[in-house]
N, C-alpha and C positions, 0 to 999 in steps of 0.2 A: 387534589387526589392524595388520599391518605391510604398508606399500604397496611393492611390488617395485620395483627400479630401472627396470625396462622401462616400468612405467606412470607413473613420475614423469617419465622421459625423454619418454614420449609426450605428456603434459601440457604440458611445458616447451617442446618443439619445435613444437607446432602454431601456425600463423599466426593462430588464433583462440583466444579465451578461452572456457572452458565457460560457458554461459549460468548454470547452477546453481551452479557454483563461484564466478562472479562475484556472484551474489546473495548467497551466504554472505558474501562480502567486504563487500557493502553493509550486511548486517545487522551485521558487525563494526563498521562505523563508526557504527551506531545504539548498539551497546553501548559504544564509545568515548565517548559522551556521558556514560553512567552511570559512566564512569571519571573523568570531568572533576572533579578536586577543587575547582574555582572554583565548581561548582554546589552548591546546597543538596542535603542527603540526599534530601529529597522529589522534588526535580527528578531526582536520579539514580535514585531508585526508579522514577519515572515511565518513563524511558528503559529500565530494565531490563524493566519490564512490557511496553513496546512491542516490544522485542526478543523477548521470549517469545511474544507474540501473532504477531509476524512469523514465527517459527520454526514455530509451530503451522500457520499457512497455508502455509508452504513444504513441510511434510511432507504436509499435505492434498492440495496440488495438484501440486507439482512432483515430490515423491517419489512420489505416488500416480499421476502420469502415467507414471512411469518403470515402475512395476509394471503398468501396463496393457499394456506392451510385453512385459515378463518373463513375466507370468501367461498371456498369450495367444499366446506365441511368436513375437511379432512382432519384427522387426528394427529397430534404431535404432543410429546411430553418432553419438556426441555430437561437439560442435565441438573437442573435445579428442582426437577421433580414437578414442576408446574404444567398445567395444560394451556392450550392456546391462548384463551381469553384472559386468565389471570396473568399470565406471562406477559401478553401485550400491554397490560396495566402497568407491570413493573418497569417494562422496557421503556415505555414513553414517559413514566414518572422519572426515571433515572436520566432519561435523555434530556427532558426539560430542566432538570437541576444543572445537567452539563452546560446546556445553552445558557442558563442563568449565569454561570460562571464566565463564560465567554463574554457576555455583555458587561458584567461588573468589571471584569479586567479591563475591557476597552474603555469605559466610561470613567472609571476611578482611578486608573493607574496609567495606562498608555496615552489616553488623550491629553492629560494635563502636561505630558512631556514632549509633545509634538514641537511645540514653538521652540524649545530649545534645542531641538534637532534640526531646526531650519525649514520646517514646513508646518502648515495648519490645514486640518480638514475643516472648512467653513461652510457657511449656510449662505444661501442666496441673499436672504434679508439683511445680512451683516455687511454686505459689499457697498461700496460707495455708489453714488448715482452713476458716474462714469464706468464702473466696473459692472454695475447691473446691466448697463446698456450693452457692454461687451458680451455678456452672457445671454442677453435677449437676442442679439444679432447672431450668435452661435446657435441658439435654439432655432431662430426663424431659417436661417440658411442651411443648417446641417440635420438638426434634429426634427423639427416639425414635417419636413417632407416625408420622413420615414415613419411617422406615426399613423396608426390605423385604429381609431375607435371601433369596437365592435360592440353593438347594442344586442341585449338579449331580452326579447319580449315575445309576444304570442305570434310574431311574424318572422322572428329571426331566431334561428337555433342557437343553443348554447355553444360558444366557441371552443375550440380546442386550444387550450393554454399549455405552453411548452414547460417542461420540468425545469426548475432551478432558474427559471428567468424571472425578473423583475416585472410585476404586472401592477398597474393602477385599477382599481375597481371604483368607478365613479357613479354616484347616484344623482339623477337629474330629474327635473320636471319642467314643464312649460311656464313661461312667465305669467300666463293667466290662470295657472293652477287648475286647468279644467282636465288635463291629461293626468293619468296615474304616473307615479314614479317609475323611472326606467333605469336599468342597470346597464352600464357599458363597461368594457375592458380595454385597456391600452396596454400592450406589451412594450417594455422598454427594448429597444433594438440591441442585440448581443454585438454588433459589429461596430460599435462606436465605444470610445473609452469611457470606463465608468466614472471618471473624474474630469472636469473641465479645468484647465490649469491657468493660473494667473501669477506672475512674478510681481512683488511688491515688498518693499523694504528689506531687500536681500533675502526673502523668503519665497517658497512656492506655496501658492494657496490651491487647494484642491476642492473644487465644488462638486458634490455628487451630482451626477447628471440627473438623477430622479428628482432632486430638489429644484433644479432648473425647469424641469417639465411640470412639477407640481405648481411653481409659481407662475406658469404661463398656460396653465391647461385651459383656461378660459378660450384660448385660440381654437380649441378643437370642438368647443361647444357654444357655438353662437345663439344668442337670443333664447337661451334657456337658463334655467336657475341650477346652478350646481350645489346640491345639498350636502355632498361629501365626496372626499377623493382619498381613497386609502391605499397605501403601497402594500403588496403582499407577494408572496412567492409559495409556490407548491412544489413538492418533491413527489415523483410518481414512482411506482413499483417498476424496477427494470430488471427483476429477476425472471427469467425464463429458461425453460428446458426445450430441448429439440428432440422431435420424434424422428430420429434417424433411421434410414433405410439402407439397404444394401446399394442401391442406386445412387451413390453419392453425388455424381455430376448432375443428374436430373433433379433429383429431390431435395437432398441435403442442402446445397447452395440456395436453391430458391426458398426453402423454409427459412434459412437463416436470414435471408433478406427481409422476408415477411416479419420474422420475430423481432428483427432490429426496428422495424416500423411501429410495432406494438409498444415500444418504450416511450413513444411520444404519446400515446393515448393510455398507457397503464394506469390503473387505480391510484388516486391521490392517496398517500400515506402520511403526509405532513403539510400543514399550512401555516407559513410564518406571516404574521401580519403586524404592521407597525402601529403604534399608538392605541387609540380607541377607535376601533373600525364601527362602522355604521352597523346597526343590528339587523336591519332588514336585509341588507347584503349579506351578512354572515349566516343569517338563516337559509338563505337561496344557496349559498356555497356548501353549507353542511348537508343539506338535502340533496343537492346535485352529486357531491362526491361522497355521500354516505359516511361521513366522519362525525366524530363527536368532539367534545371539548379536550379530550385526551390527545387528540391528533393536532390541536392548535397551539402554537408557539407564539407568545406574544413579545414583541420587539419593543423595547423603551423608545420613546419618541426620539430622543437625542442619539441613540445607537444606530448602527447600520443595519440594514436588512442584507444579508450575505457578505460575510467578511472575506470571501474569496476575491472580492473586487479590490482588496488591498494590494494585490500582487502589482497593480499600476504603480503604486507608491514604492514598493519594496524594490522592484526592477528599474526604477527611474535612474537613468544614467548619471544624474547629478548627485545620487547617494551611493554610488557603486563602492566607495571606500569605506562605508559604514557597515558593509556586510562582512561576515566571516570570509576571511582570504584563505583560499585553500592553497596549501604549499604545492610545489612542483611535485610530480611523481618521482619516485625514486627507482633506480633499476632493480629488477628482480634479483634476489640473491644468487641464483644459478645462473644468471644472464646479465653480468655487470656491464659488459661491453655492448649494450643494446643497439648503439647506433652504428657500431664498426663490424660486428659480425653477421654473417648471413644466417637467417633463421633456420633454413634446412641443414646447414652444417651443425649448428648449435644442437638441434633436436637429434641428430645422428650420434652425438657425443654424449648428451645428458637430458634428463628431464628438468622442466622449468615449472615452477609454481608461481602463479600470478594472483597477487592479493590486491584487489581493487578497493578503493581508489588510490591507494598508496603506491601500486604499481599501475602504469597505464595499460589500457586495452590494445596499445599500439602493436605489440607482438603478434596478437591475434589477427588484427586487421592486415598487418604486414604479411603475414603467412597467407592469408587468403588472396591479397592482391598479387603476391609473388607467384602464387599457385595459378592464378587466372592467366598469367603470361608465360609460365614455364612450359617449354615444349615437352618436358618429361612427364608432366602431370596429366594422368588419364582421366581421373574422375574426382569429383567433389561431391560429398553427402553432408547435409546439414539439417538441423532441426531448428526452427525460428518460432518464437513465441512473441516477442516483441521487439520491434526495430526503432532506431532513432529516426528522426526526420532527416531527409537528404542522406540515407544511410550509405555508407562506403560498403559495408557489408553486402548490400543489395547490388551496388554498383560492380563490385568485383565478380559477384555470381553472374550478372548479365555479361560482362566482359569474357568469363570463363566460356559461357555457353557460345558467345559469338567466335570464339577462337576454336570451336569445335570440341570442347572437353564435354564429357558426360557430367551433367550436373542434376543431382536429385535434391530436392528441397521438400521437406515436410513443413508447410506453413499452417500454423494452428490458428485457423480462422476463427475458433471460439474463444480466444484470449479476450476476457470481459472488457469492454469499453474500447478494444482496439480491433473489434471485429470487422468494421468497414475499411479501415486502413490496411489490415492484412489481407483482406479479400482482394482489395484493389492491387496491391503490391504482388500478390501471388499471381494474379492474372497477368500482370506485366511481365513476370518471370517465365510463365508459361508461354506466352507469345513470342518470348526471345529464344524459346527452345529448351527451357530447362523442364525436367520431368518434376512436376509439381503434384504433392498429395496434399489435399485440403483437410485432412484429419482422419482420425482412425475410429470409425464406428462410433460407439457411445463414449469412448475415452477422449481426453484432452491431453494432447502431448505436451508434457511440461519439461521433460528432460532437455538438457542443453548439450548437444553433441555435434562435433564436426569431425569428418573423416577425409583425408586427402590420400589419394593413391598415386604414387609417383613412380616411374620406371628410372631405375639407376643402374645403367649397364645392363648386366644380364639378370639383375633382380628387381623385384618390386617391393617398394617399402610404404608402409602406411603411416601417415602423420595424424596425430590426434589432438583434439582440444575438447576437454570434458570440463563442465563448469557448473557452478551454482546460480550463475547469473545469465542474463540475457544477452544476445549479440546487438547490444545497444550502446553506442558510444557515449550518448549524453548520460544515461543511469550510471554507466561504470564510474562516473566522476563523483557520484552521490551515493551509491549503494556499496556497502562492503561485501565482496563476493570472492570466491576462489575459483581459480581455473588451472587445470593441468594441460601442459604442453608435453607430449611424449610420443616415442615411436616403439614403446613397449609391444612387443609381439603378444604376450598374453592378453593385455588389455585390447590390442588392436583386433585380435580375434573375436573377443567378447563384443566390441563395439559393431564389428561387421555382422555378427549374428543378430544383435539387437536392431540394427537397420534393416536385416531382412525381415525381422518381425514387423517393423514399422511400416515398410514399403510393400511387402509382399505377404506371403501366407506360410510362415515358419514358426514352429514353437520349440526352440532348443531346450533340451532337458536340464542343462546346468551351464551356469557361467563360472568361470575362475576367478575374475576379479570385479565383477559387477554384481550389484543386488539390484533386482529390476521390480517395478510394480506395473501392472497389478499382479504379476505372477507369484511372487513369494516375498515381498519385501517385509511385510508385516511379521510373517512367521520366522524370517531370519533375524530381524531385530529381537523379537521376542526369545528366540533361542540364544542369542547372546546375553540377553537380560537374565534369562534362566542359569545360564552358565555362571554369571557373576553371583547369583543368589545360592547356587550350590557351592561355590568356592568359599562364600561367607559361612555357610553352615558347616563346611569342613575345616575352618579356621584359616583358610588360605587368604592372601591378599585379594582384595576386590575393590571395584569403584566404577562409576559411570560418570562421564561428563558428556553432555549433548547440547549443542548449540544450533537452535532452529529458530524459525519464524513464530510458528504456532504449534500448540499441543492440544489435540482434542479427541484422539482415538482412544476409546475406552479400554480396549483390550491391551494396549501397551501400557496404558495408565495403571491398570489394574496388576499388571506384571511387575511393574515399578513399585507400587504398594507392597507386593509380596517380597521383593528384593530389600525394600526398606526394613521390613519386619525381620527380615533374616540378617540384618545388620550391615547391608551394602550402603556405603556412603555415595549419595548421587548428588551430582551438581547439575542443574539445568539452566541454560541460559536461553530464555524464550522472550524475543523481542516483543511480540504482540500478545495475542489471547493465549491463556493457558488453563484448561479445564482441571488440571491437577490441583489437588488442595495439599500444599505442603505443610509440615510441621505439626500435623494432627496426631495427638496421642493414640497409640494403639494402630495407627494406620500408616503415617508417613513421617515420623521423627527424624529419620536420616536423609530426608529430601529437602533440598535448598533450592529456590528458584530465584534467578536474578533476571532483570530486564535492562538492556543498555538502550538509552535514548539520548541522541546528542545530535551533533552537527550532520553525521552520515547516517543513513539508514541501514541498519544491521540487516543483511540479506543472505548471508553464507550459512550453510547447513554442515555441521561437523558431528560426527559420532565417534566416541572414544570409549572403548571397553577395556578395563585393566588387565583382565584374562591372566591374573597371577604373575604378572610382571611381562608376559609375552603379549603386550597390548595389540588390540585390533583398531584400525583407524580409517574411517570412511568420510568421503566429502561428496557432496552431490546436490540435487535439486529438489529433494523431497522433504516435506515437513512431516511430523507424526499426526496425520490428518485421515479421517476415513476417506475423504475424497483422493487423497495422495495415494493410498494403499489400494483403493478399490475402483476409482473412476479416472485415474490418470495414468499416462505412461511415464514413469520416473525413473531414475537411476542414482545409484550411489556407487562410488568407485573407491577401490582400495588404495591407499597411499602406501607405497613399498619402499621407494627411494629414502636412504638415511637421512639426508639433508632436508628433504621435503617432510618427512615425518617429524623431525625437530621443528621445523618451521610451524607446522599445524598445531603441534602441542604448545608451542609458544603462543600462537594466536589464542588458544584456549586459556592459557595461563594469564595472558594481558586482559582477557575479558573478565576472569575471576578477580584479577588484581585491581581492576579500575575502581576508583572512588570518587569520581567526578560525573560519570554519566549513568552509573548504575543504580538500580532500585531493587529492594528486596521485597519479594512477595510474602504476604503474611497468610496465616492459617485462614483468616476470613475472606480472602481475596483482594484485599486492599494492598498497597505498596507503600514502602517507605525508603526515602533516600539512604543509600548506602553511607555509612560513617567512616571518616578517615582515621579516626582515633589517634591523633597527633602524628600520623605518618604525613609525609609531603604528598600534595596532590598527584595522582596518576591518571592521566587522561590517554586512554589507548587510542583515541582518535589523533593524538599528536605523537605518541611514543612509537607507533609503528613506522613512522618515518625515519626512526633512528635506529632501526634493527640492522644488523650486520652479521656476516658470518663469524666475526671474532667475538661478538657478544651474545651469540645464539647458543643458549645452554642446552644440554640434553637434560630436560626437566622430568622430574617424576611427578606426575599430577596428583599423586596421592597426598601430597603435601597441601593440596588444595581443598582438603576436606574438612577445613575448620569452620566454626561457627562465623557467620557474617554479621559484624555489627551494624546496627541502623540507627538512624535519628529521624526527627520529624514526629508528626502526630498520627501517623497511621493511614494518611489520606493520599500519600504520593508526593508530598513536599514538605519542605521544612516549615515550622510553625510561624516563622516571622514573615512569611510571604502572605499573598492574598487569601482570604479566607476560602476554604474549599467545602462546598455543601454536598459533594457527591455521595457522602455516607448518610446524609440526613433522610429522614422518613417522613 
């Protein structure tokens, strides 16, 4: 597939970067971690597996969403200016180039290094006679009984094949050649390990289970001729919307359950197939699934279909010491005696800022667990988006309800890919006596809030936790997030009002310390951007630093373009996709965009506006996305405590200073690795463990508005690494 010059010009001249193409650039930065020769082979395999999982989700949701327009004849114009079908061509073309990079890295760089790392991914045919017999015994005792050949012919309907599951397509005919060819499908069970393991010569051999099945597939087709057996994998459209009604209990939950079932039968948007597949089979698959060659991704014969299976090797107990060792969390700056002081007493005295994973989520869990038992606690209100397995948060809420406390839980059952888990857990809490809200009409509740009401003598005090991250003990060890623990009365009043919006029918006219969506978050942020624009025009000091996951909202992008043209220096730290085009002459010369990608997933959102020296600082759950401003319940909260304000500014400064994990976005939408320029390495994922009140400066972020030097060849990584084809056409 060759992109026309017209299409390439349209993409290059648009003032905005395509959301989906920018996301592919983000995943390119993830894959760049797997190309980093300074990391261990196991670490590099981990990032390859992450990149594969990300790409699966991209096809399930983003490509799936595009097909919702194509299949139903709806119109859509991408930020690049392209209509649905031309953009489909671009998107699948770039996705294929990316998938080729993954395969080249695996085959040419990582696989040759396996043996020195103490393991080998081998093939069945390379095993000794005795080892083959062990594998055959495993096949016959464990795998064979689970396999179900499903024939497709005039007497048998086409089977429903599961998304992202390995499948064999087998073409057979009778030995007397009287019958016509038949096509059968065999799904590889998902509840067996991806690799069969053998120990040999102080090394662990991993044999792909699909290779064992392929070499014993004749057991499933007795007395017929096998003409071909090809391994493939499909990805289905998993993007859906709900037709929500006012009768949430009766209709909404039933519809959600029905929509979840449609993910199993959604239209096929990608077909990955290994080697040289049977042409007759491919013709049937293309016609059946209404796909063309653009949707077909060829996997080289010696490569793997589905790199997410590498997690079995990455998480193998034998290789635990070869993965990045996370340091122990350090105490929060405002809460140094975390194991000695009572959390209620601490918060009566001062606010506490938690910066995960450098600070543990334990103070939040401790607060909840103590509240569940504390006789003075009257009520607990919380919003939940994603929970950990065996969640202590959920256990604490159950215990609180059992102890007779009023517990209100807004469980966002529309959290993508966690719908079934959240629905199940919400119903468990409801049965225990919690007041459970399953969602708010057409809005997705993404804000992270906890309110605890406690009677203390003759007064009632409210304890709060507000955060950018989920109440999830597992992800808090991997995601960088900010959380505020406080008893601030102004903020407590705002949060109480916001909970009344969430759980009841209230529309407060104003908040003092919160900015909320969908009420007026976009307009308040635009107002602060315009204030910086006006200050710059009047010759006053100005500047904006924003750290978010994603930037897509055109209205705020246009305001930042105006601010840039007025002379406002703007630094954006955007981990994922960014639709703003920085550094374009006459449009955005004063805007620089960084992306931090490393051992931890950057998840915190921080908004800093210089305001002529009287700076404004907000933290919260919201990105600058249309969905965040219009279709989600979100909140940003003001940081007012002096120590905490210094901490948050220091976090921004460290992000801007990093020269190990940072990438700089170019005007054309590509990324280059940030250059150290003779300075010592500064890795924020290590430096945050060393912050103390003694070395915490009251920084003036205006010094951060200097140009950022970059290195590399413009495609997201240094030139000496594996060749990148993501910019090829």
